[in-house]
N, C-alpha and C positions, 0 to 999 in steps of 0.2 A: 427497492429500498434503495434511494441514492445517498451518499456517503457525502459529507461535507470534505471539497478539495485535502489533500495529503500534501505535507511538507516533507523536506532535508535539504540540509546546510550541503554544499559541494565546497568540498577545500583541495587547495595545490599548494606544493610551496607553501606549505603553512599559512594561506591564508584563504580566507573567503572569497570563492569566486562566482557563484550561482547558489540559482534554489533548484532544486529539484520539487516540481510541483505533478501530481496526481490525481485525477478525477475519477471518479468510480463509484460504482455501485452492486448490490446483490440481490442475485435472481433465487430468491428461495420459493417455492411453489407450495412447499408444509406449510399452512395455515398457525401450527405449532412452534414452529422451525422459527419462522418467521417473528413470531413473538418474544421466543426466546432470544433473537438477536437483537431489537430492538430494548433487551432490558439488558442484553449484556454489551452492548453496542460502546459504553467507555471502557469496557475490558477490548473489545474490537479495534478501537482508533489506537488504543497504549500498543496494542501488540501491530497494529498497522505503521505506526509511526516508528517502533523500534524496527521492525523491519526494510525499512524504507531509509535509515540509518545507519545499518548495515550493510545495504546496497551501496549505499552513495559512499560511505569508509570504504568497502572493504571490495565490491565487483566495478566501483564505475573508477574509469579514467578521465578524470574532465577534458573535455572536447571532443567525445565519441560522443556518438549519437546513443542515450541509455538503453538498454536492452528487456523491451516491454515484455518480452515475451518470461523473464527469468525474473522480472516483477510481479507479473504473473502469477507466477508459482511459487513465490515466498508469500504471497499476500494470500493465497489458496492457504497454502501451509496452514498461515498462522489461523485463519477461521475456521478450519476443520478442528485447530486445535483449541482454540478457544470455547465452540461450541460442544465438543466434545461427540462431533460427529458429521459425516460429510452429508451434503443435503442443499449447500448453500454458494453460490454459484461467484467465484468474482469476476464481476466484468468491467475491465478498464476503458474508458470511455475519452482518456487523452493523458499524455504521459509527454509531461515540458519541460525545457531547462531554461531559465532566465537567469543569462547573465548578468554578472554584476558592471 
């Protein structure tokens, strides 16, 4: 199940420095859980944007490579929490920084 691109702003020295963009999808073998994820997509997107904002504000230092593993763990945790169970796997396709 592909997800629309997710973004978060990157700041340094109290100024906008760039945009963190993630392209990802969910692998959900169970059809019932997939249907639930489709229903819950607005909540999932909200959880993902929140996690990316936390990553961009607390875990990322401007100029460094983004930590795809850390981002994946954060998005996976958000997925499991929103859906209330495991079974939907987050797959990252791209993690990009767009400098301003």
